N, C-alpha and C positions, 0 to 999 in steps of 0.2 A: 166345421172342424177339419183340421189338417191331418191327413194320415201320413205318418212317417214310413210305415211299412205297408206293402200291398196286402189286401185282404186274404189272398191265397197264402201268404207267409204267416199271417196271424192264425189262420185255420191250421196250418202245419204245426205251429208252436203249441196251439191248444191241444193237439192230438199227441205230439211227440215230446213236449218239453220235459215232462217227468222222466220219461225213458232215457232221454239224452243226458239229463242230470245224473241219473243213477249210473249210467255207463261211464260218464266223466269221473264220478266219485270212485268207482271201482278201478278205473285206470290210474288215478292219482295214488290210490292205496297200493296198487301193484308196483308202481314206480318206487314208492317209499319202501316197500317190503324188499324188492329186488336189489335196490342200490343203496339203501340206507346204511347198511353195515360196511359198504365199500368206502364210505367217506373217511374212515379211519386210516385206510391204507393208501389211498390215491389222492394226490393233491391237484388234480385236474380242475381248473376253475369252471369249466363247462359243467362238470358233474356237480360241483358245489352249487352252482346257480340253479340247475334243474331241481336238485333236492331241496334247496331253500324255498324256491317258488312252489314246489309241490307241497311242502310242509305248511306254508302259509295259505295255500289255496284249498287244502283238504277240508278244513273246518268251514270255510265259507261255502263251498259247494254242498257239503252235507247239510248245513243249516238251511241254505236256500232250497235244497231239494225237499226237506221236510216242510218248509213253508208252501212250496208248490203242491205237495201231497195234501196238505191241509185244505188249501184253496179248492183243489179238485174234489176232495171228499165233501166239502160243503156244497159245491155245485150239484153233486150227484146224490145228495142226501135223500131226495124223494124217489129216485129211480130204483128199480130193482137191480140186484147184483147179477151181472152177466159172468159166465164162466171165464171169459178172457180177462176180466178185471180182478180175478181172485189173486193173481200174483202180486198185485199192488199191495195187498195186505202184508206181504213179507218185506216190502221195501222199507217201511217205517222202522222196524227193529234193526234191519241191516244198516240203515243210515245212522241210527243211534249207536251202533257198534263202531261205526267209522268215527263218530264224535268222541268215542272213548279212548282214542289214540291208538297208535300202532304198537305192536309187540316189538321190543327191541332186541330180542334174541342175542344177548351178549355172552 
């Protein structure tokens, strides 16, 4: 079998994939909240491209993160819960809130 990525990178992704996806989702939501209302007043094409990309990427990242969360939960089903993994229980509802769309504060 051909390995595309080295084994050390695969181990890194197994450990940090969910955390990185949640941080990316939070970052995208932050961009949308901070700059979403400014699109009405500024015609800068760069701002429009960033907002459009963020808007399209937000759902994909949240849905993919929920899928990663489900896969990791199925892998750890037989193991006992460790204190460091308790925060993972909060990420599911947080990602579902992200899928519920942004507040448009108009």
